[in-house]
C-alpha positions as CSV (number, residue, x, y, z in Angstrom):
1,M,8.3,7.7,-8.0
2,I,9.2,7.1,-4.3
3,R,12.4,8.6,-3.1
4,I,13.8,8.8,0.5
5,E,17.1,10.4,1.4
6,N,19.0,9.8,4.6
7,L,15.8,9.0,6.5
8,A,16.1,8.5,10.3
9,W,13.6,7.4,13.0
10,R,13.9,6.2,16.6
11,A,11.6,5.1,19.4
12,G,13.4,3.9,22.5
13,A,16.1,1.3,21.6
14,F,14.8,0.7,18.1
15,G,15.5,2.9,15.1
16,F,17.4,3.5,11.9
17,S,19.3,6.3,10.2
18,G,20.7,7.1,6.8
19,L,18.0,5.0,5.0
20,N,17.8,5.6,1.2
21,L,15.4,4.3,-1.3
22,A,14.4,5.0,-4.9
23,V,11.4,3.3,-6.7
24,P,11.0,4.6,-10.2
25,E,7.5,5.7,-11.4
26,G,5.2,2.9,-12.4
27,R,7.3,0.1,-10.9
28,Y,6.1,-2.7,-8.6
29,A,8.7,-2.9,-5.8
30,V,8.6,-5.6,-3.2
31,L,10.5,-5.1,0.1
32,M,11.7,-8.0,2.1
33,G,13.6,-8.3,5.4
34,R,13.5,-9.8,8.8
35,T,10.6,-9.1,11.3
36,G,11.3,-6.1,13.5
37,H,13.8,-4.4,11.2
38,G,11.5,-1.5,10.3
39,K,9.6,-2.3,7.1
40,T,6.2,-1.4,8.5
41,T,7.7,1.7,10.1
42,L,9.1,2.8,6.7
43,L,5.6,2.6,5.2
44,E,4.2,4.6,8.1
45,L,6.8,7.2,7.6
46,L,6.0,7.4,3.9
47,C,2.3,7.9,4.4
48,G,2.6,10.3,7.3
49,L,1.6,8.2,10.3
50,R,5.0,8.7,11.8
51,S,7.4,11.6,11.6
52,P,11.1,11.1,10.8
53,T,13.8,12.5,13.0
54,A,15.9,13.4,9.9
55,G,15.9,13.0,6.2
56,R,13.5,13.8,3.3
57,I,10.8,12.0,1.4
58,W,9.6,12.7,-2.2
59,I,6.6,11.4,-4.2
60,G,7.3,12.2,-7.8
61,P,8.9,15.7,-7.9
62,K,7.1,16.8,-4.7
63,E,8.8,16.7,-1.3
64,I,6.2,15.4,1.2
65,T,8.3,15.0,4.3
66,H,6.1,17.1,6.5
67,L,2.8,17.1,4.7
68,P,-0.3,15.7,6.3
69,P,-1.3,12.1,5.2
70,G,-4.2,13.3,3.0
71,Q,-2.0,15.5,0.9
72,R,0.7,13.0,0.0
73,G,-1.0,11.2,-2.9
74,I,-0.5,7.8,-1.3
75,G,-2.9,4.9,-0.8
76,Y,-2.1,2.6,2.1
77,V,-3.3,-0.9,2.9
78,P,-2.1,-1.9,6.4
79,Q,-1.5,-5.6,7.3
80,D,-5.0,-6.1,8.8
81,G,-6.8,-4.0,6.2
82,A,-8.2,-1.7,9.0
83,L,-11.7,-1.6,7.5
84,F,-14.2,0.5,9.4
85,P,-16.4,-2.0,11.2
86,T,-19.7,-0.1,10.9
87,H,-19.3,0.9,7.3
88,T,-20.7,-0.9,4.3
89,V,-18.4,-1.9,1.4
90,A,-19.8,1.0,-0.6
91,D,-19.0,3.5,2.2
92,Q,-15.5,2.1,2.6
93,L,-14.8,2.7,-1.1
94,A,-16.4,6.2,-1.0
95,F,-14.5,7.3,2.2
96,A,-11.5,9.0,0.7
97,L,-13.6,10.8,-1.9
98,R,-16.1,12.0,0.7
99,L,-13.2,13.2,2.8
100,R,-12.2,15.3,-0.2
101,R,-15.7,16.6,-0.6
102,R,-16.1,15.2,-4.1
103,P,-19.6,15.4,-5.8
104,E,-21.8,12.4,-5.0
105,T,-22.2,11.6,-8.7
106,E,-18.4,11.3,-9.0
107,I,-18.3,9.2,-5.9
108,H,-21.0,6.8,-7.1
109,T,-19.3,6.4,-10.4
110,R,-15.9,5.7,-8.8
111,V,-17.4,3.2,-6.3
112,Q,-19.0,1.3,-9.3
113,E,-15.7,1.3,-11.2
114,L,-13.7,0.0,-8.3
115,S,-16.2,-2.6,-7.2
116,D,-16.5,-4.0,-10.8
117,A,-12.7,-4.0,-11.3
118,L,-12.1,-5.8,-7.9
119,G,-15.0,-8.2,-8.2
120,I,-16.9,-7.0,-5.2
121,A,-19.9,-5.3,-6.8
122,H,-22.2,-7.9,-5.2
123,L,-20.8,-7.0,-1.7
124,L,-21.5,-3.3,-1.7
125,T,-24.2,-3.4,1.1
126,R,-22.2,-5.8,3.4
127,K,-20.2,-4.8,6.4
128,P,-16.7,-6.2,7.2
129,D,-18.0,-9.0,9.5
130,G,-19.9,-10.5,6.6
131,L,-16.8,-10.7,4.3
132,S,-14.1,-13.4,3.9
133,G,-10.4,-12.6,4.3
134,G,-9.9,-12.3,0.5
135,E,-13.0,-10.0,0.2
136,R,-11.8,-7.8,3.0
137,Q,-8.4,-7.4,1.3
138,R,-10.2,-6.5,-2.0
139,V,-12.2,-3.8,-0.2
140,A,-9.1,-2.4,1.5
141,L,-7.3,-2.3,-1.8
142,G,-10.3,-0.4,-3.4
143,R,-10.4,2.1,-0.5
144,A,-6.7,2.8,-1.0
145,L,-7.2,3.3,-4.7
146,A,-10.3,5.4,-4.6
147,A,-8.7,8.8,-4.8
148,R,-6.3,7.7,-7.6
149,P,-3.1,7.9,-5.7
150,Q,0.3,8.2,-7.3
151,V,1.8,5.5,-4.9
152,L,0.3,2.4,-3.3
153,L,1.8,1.0,-0.1
154,L,0.9,-2.6,0.8
155,D,1.9,-4.1,4.2
156,E,1.8,-7.9,3.8
157,P,-1.6,-7.8,2.2
158,L,-1.6,-11.6,1.4
159,S,-0.1,-13.0,4.6
160,A,-3.4,-14.2,6.3
161,L,-4.9,-15.8,3.1
162,D,-5.1,-19.4,2.0
163,D,-3.1,-20.5,-1.1
164,D,-5.9,-20.3,-3.6
165,T,-7.0,-16.9,-2.3
166,R,-3.4,-15.6,-2.3
167,E,-3.0,-16.7,-5.9
168,D,-6.2,-14.9,-6.9
169,L,-5.1,-11.7,-5.1
170,M,-1.6,-11.8,-6.7
171,T,-3.2,-11.9,-10.1
172,L,-5.5,-9.0,-9.1
173,L,-2.6,-6.9,-7.8
174,Q,-0.7,-7.4,-11.1
175,N,-3.8,-6.5,-13.1
176,V,-4.5,-3.4,-11.0
177,Q,-0.9,-2.1,-11.2
178,R,-0.8,-2.6,-15.0
179,A,-4.1,-0.9,-15.5
180,T,-3.4,2.1,-13.3
181,A,0.4,2.4,-13.6
182,V,0.5,3.2,-9.9
183,T,3.9,2.9,-8.2
184,V,3.8,0.1,-5.7
185,L,5.8,-0.7,-2.6
186,H,4.7,-4.0,-1.2
187,I,6.1,-5.7,2.0
188,T,6.2,-9.5,2.2
189,H,8.1,-12.3,3.9
190,H,7.2,-14.8,1.1
191,L,10.0,-15.1,-1.5
192,A,7.8,-16.8,-4.1
193,E,5.2,-14.0,-3.7
194,A,8.0,-11.4,-4.1
195,R,9.4,-13.0,-7.2
196,R,5.9,-13.4,-8.7
197,L,4.9,-9.7,-8.2
198,A,8.1,-7.6,-8.2
199,D,9.8,-6.0,-11.1
200,L,12.1,-4.4,-8.5
201,L,13.0,-6.7,-5.5
202,L,14.5,-5.0,-2.4
203,R,15.8,-6.1,1.0
204,L,16.0,-4.1,4.2
205,E,19.0,-5.4,6.1
206,D,21.3,-3.9,8.7
207,G,19.6,-0.5,8.3
208,R,20.2,-0.4,4.5
209,I,17.9,-1.1,1.5
210,H,19.6,-2.9,-1.4
211,E,18.3,-4.4,-4.6
212,V,18.2,-8.2,-4.9
213,P,18.9,-9.9,-8.2
214,R,15.9,-11.7,-9.5
215,D,17.8,-15.0,-9.7
216,A,19.2,-14.7,-6.1
């Protein structure tokens, strides 16, 4: 579950206040809204890359408002994937587990599980400059899932992909969410993508988040 209550943030002339959101456990929520209205900022507040000026954040029953990013139980895929340019695919997938000092046998097993599930087992020795856009997004997704987060945040993960690759990745996202039951909050500008993926469709507008009927 994701819950925010009266969240506020400001930088210069831009900001919002009194923002509320509830995404029930195991749901796939898609958030839409105009560019520059704070969708990416909201994800960064959730995962701890920014600090709110007011309000509270919960993941499941645990308040995480002031916890460091690594203690929040969140996996995050930023818009550009943000892969480490000098790391192989295997090292990208292992990163979160090595940061948590997990045993190498556990890391190896998890890397194999993820690479098989995401269809990137043949890419484990490559670095990002040897990957296509769709392959990079699969790696970024795997890195975010490696530590088995409760919540997955996706910032326009399909925006730079061609139609065929986007279709493949939408199917993959659906399959991953169903297999793991992870709670997802996914940002997109594409209504067709939102309707395909979401079982909870939301819009950020005028500083408020409201649910959008599926037939709207």
